[in-house]
C-alpha positions in Angstrom: 52.2 -25.4 65.6 51.6 -28.2 68.2 54.5 -29.8 70.3 54.8 -33.0 72.0 55.5 -33.4 75.9 56.4 -36.6 77.6 56.9 -37.3 81.4 60.6 -38.1 81.9 60.0 -40.5 84.7 57.0 -42.5 83.1 57.6 -42.1 78.9 54.6 -43.7 78.0 52.9 -40.5 79.2 53.1 -38.3 76.5 50.8 -35.4 74.7 50.2 -33.4 71.6 49.7 -30.0 72.7 48.5 -26.7 71.3 50.4 -24.1 72.9 47.9 -20.9 73.9 50.4 -17.9 74.9 48.1 -14.8 73.6 45.8 -13.7 76.3 42.8 -14.4 74.1 44.3 -18.1 73.7 44.6 -18.5 77.5 41.3 -16.8 78.3 39.4 -19.2 75.7 41.4 -22.5 76.5 39.6 -25.2 75.6 36.0 -23.4 75.3 36.2 -23.8 71.2 34.8 -26.9 71.5 33.6 -27.1 74.9 34.3 -30.6 75.8 37.9 -31.9 77.1 40.9 -32.7 74.5 40.8 -36.0 73.0 43.1 -38.6 74.6 46.8 -37.9 74.1 46.1 -34.2 73.3 46.1 -30.8 75.3 46.5 -27.5 75.9 49.8 -25.9 77.2 49.3 -22.5 78.9 52.1 -20.2 79.0 52.5 -18.3 81.3 50.6 -20.7 83.3 48.5 -19.6 86.1 44.7 -20.3 87.8 42.5 -21.6 85.5 38.4 -22.3 85.2 36.1 -24.6 83.5 33.2 -22.2 82.7 31.1 -23.5 79.8 32.7 -27.0 79.6 30.9 -29.9 79.3 33.3 -32.4 80.8 35.8 -32.7 83.8 39.2 -32.0 82.6 42.6 -32.4 84.7 45.0 -29.3 85.2 48.8 -30.0 85.7 50.9 -27.0 86.9 54.2 -27.1 86.3 57.2 -25.1 87.4 59.8 -23.1 85.1 61.6 -26.5 85.1 58.5 -28.4 83.9 58.3 -30.2 87.2 54.6 -31.0 88.1 53.8 -29.4 91.4 49.9 -29.7 91.3 47.4 -32.3 89.7 43.7 -31.6 89.9 40.6 -32.9 88.4 38.5 -29.6 87.6 34.6 -30.3 86.8 32.6 -28.0 84.8 31.8 -24.6 86.1 35.0 -24.5 88.6 38.0 -22.3 89.3 41.5 -23.4 90.4 43.9 -21.1 92.0 47.1 -22.3 90.6 50.2 -22.6 93.0 52.7 -19.4 93.1 55.4 -21.6 91.7 53.2 -22.4 88.5 54.9 -21.4 85.0 53.0 -23.4 82.7 49.5 -25.3 83.0 48.5 -28.3 80.9 44.9 -28.9 80.2 43.9 -32.6 79.3 41.2 -35.1 79.4 40.3 -36.2 82.8 41.8 -39.6 83.7 44.8 -39.9 81.5 47.6 -39.3 84.2 47.7 -41.0 87.5 47.6 -38.1 90.0 51.2 -39.4 91.2 52.9 -37.2 88.9 53.2 -34.5 91.4 57.2 -34.2 91.4 57.9 -35.8 87.9 59.2 -33.7 85.2 58.0 -33.1 81.6 59.9 -32.6 78.8 59.5 -31.3 75.2 60.2 -33.8 72.7 60.2 -31.9 69.6 58.0 -29.5 67.5 55.6 -31.1 65.2 54.0 -29.8 62.4 51.5 -32.2 61.6 48.6 -33.4 63.4 49.5 -36.8 64.1 48.8 -38.3 67.6 51.7 -39.3 69.7 53.0 -42.8 69.4 
């Protein structure tokens, strides 16, 4: 099931995300197609933590969020890199590179609603 996330301070920043909760889902992450998610799409890793881009063909942006969904770190990860998550990370959002400004640190995301179809956010 997909979920819709939106930035509270910048409501125009929205993503439809797949949730990765199991060990296998978190380990595989975006490697099923080896490319960054389409614009407006992403992967939400729960529990979040350190990530890698081994096997990826494109750079991705990685946002680390606290238990209150506050952005505490925003990194661009090139292929074949590892990024160690900040200690307070509880959720990790992987999105296509360049979809959000790096000034989101300190901003909050919220889940708008669960969506059962595969539509893009408006």
